[in-house]
C-alpha positions in Angstrom: 22.8 60.3 116.0 22.0 56.6 115.4 18.5 55.4 116.1 19.1 51.7 115.5 21.3 49.2 113.6 20.2 46.1 111.7 22.3 43.0 111.0 21.6 39.7 109.2 22.4 36.3 110.7 22.3 32.7 109.6 20.4 31.1 112.5 17.9 33.2 114.5 17.5 30.6 117.3 21.3 30.3 117.8 21.7 34.1 117.6 19.0 34.6 120.2 20.7 32.3 122.7 24.0 34.1 122.1 22.6 37.7 122.4 20.3 36.9 125.3 23.3 35.6 127.3 25.8 38.2 126.2 23.6 41.3 126.6 21.9 40.3 129.8 24.8 41.5 132.0 24.7 44.9 130.3 21.0 45.4 131.1 19.7 44.8 127.5 17.0 42.3 126.6 15.1 41.1 123.6 12.2 43.5 123.4 10.8 42.3 120.1 10.7 38.8 118.6 9.1 37.2 115.5 9.9 34.2 113.4 12.5 36.1 111.4 13.7 38.9 113.6 14.8 40.0 117.0 15.0 43.5 118.6 17.3 44.3 121.5 17.6 47.3 123.8 16.9 48.6 127.2 13.9 51.0 126.8 13.6 50.8 123.0 14.9 48.5 120.3 18.4 49.7 119.1 19.7 46.5 117.6 17.6 44.7 115.0 18.6 41.2 114.0 17.0 39.5 111.0 17.3 36.1 109.3 19.6 36.4 106.4 18.9 35.3 102.8 21.8 33.9 100.9 22.9 37.3 99.6 22.4 39.2 102.9 25.6 38.2 104.7 28.8 40.0 103.8 31.9 37.8 103.2 34.1 40.1 105.2 33.4 42.9 107.7 36.7 44.8 108.0 36.5 47.5 110.6 32.8 46.9 111.5 32.1 46.5 115.2 29.4 47.3 117.6 30.1 48.8 121.1 27.5 48.4 123.9 27.5 50.7 126.9 28.1 48.8 130.2 27.0 50.1 133.6 30.0 48.7 135.4 33.4 47.0 134.9 32.0 43.8 136.4 29.2 43.9 133.7 31.9 44.1 131.0 33.5 40.9 132.5 30.1 39.2 132.7 29.4 40.1 129.1 32.7 38.7 127.9 32.3 35.5 129.9 28.6 35.0 128.9 29.4 35.6 125.2 32.2 33.0 125.2 30.1 30.5 127.0 27.3 31.1 124.4 29.5 30.4 121.4 31.4 33.6 120.8 35.1 33.9 120.3 37.5 36.1 122.4 38.7 39.2 120.6 40.2 41.0 123.7 39.9 40.1 127.3 38.2 42.7 129.6 40.6 45.3 130.9 41.8 48.9 130.7 42.7 50.2 127.3 45.1 53.1 128.2 45.8 53.7 124.5 42.1 54.9 124.3 41.9 56.8 127.6 42.9 56.3 131.3 39.4 55.0 132.3 38.5 53.1 129.1 37.5 49.6 130.3 36.3 47.2 127.6 36.0 43.5 126.6 35.8 42.3 123.0 34.2 39.2 121.4 33.2 37.9 118.0 29.6 36.5 117.7 28.7 33.3 115.8 28.2 35.2 112.5 31.5 37.1 112.7 30.3 40.4 114.0 32.8 42.0 116.3 31.3 43.2 119.6 32.6 45.3 122.5 31.2 46.2 125.9 32.6 49.5 127.3 32.5 51.1 130.7 34.1 54.5 131.3 33.3 54.6 135.0 35.9 53.5 137.5 
């Protein structure tokens, strides 16, 4: 249903360091890069990131979050650790979420601009 998502950020260089580190364990890389934008995905760009103008960044983002597919539970752990090391904040340590389903394994972080991110693996 969704072809891609676009977000605006304050500092492209800082954001690139964060997303390169956080998404690498999930198998996603920066497939497109210019002075004012980045494009991440596996086979095609699915997440576009652009430099924000003063009006582009929302003051609050209630309920907004992005969930990335992870191939393994270990990659969820690696995503979480890499995101924290690259400047993200913890928003839920990796683990099972039985309230969601018996095999729902996820880790949650907040990126430097306040976007809430999740890595999810449904395989055991």
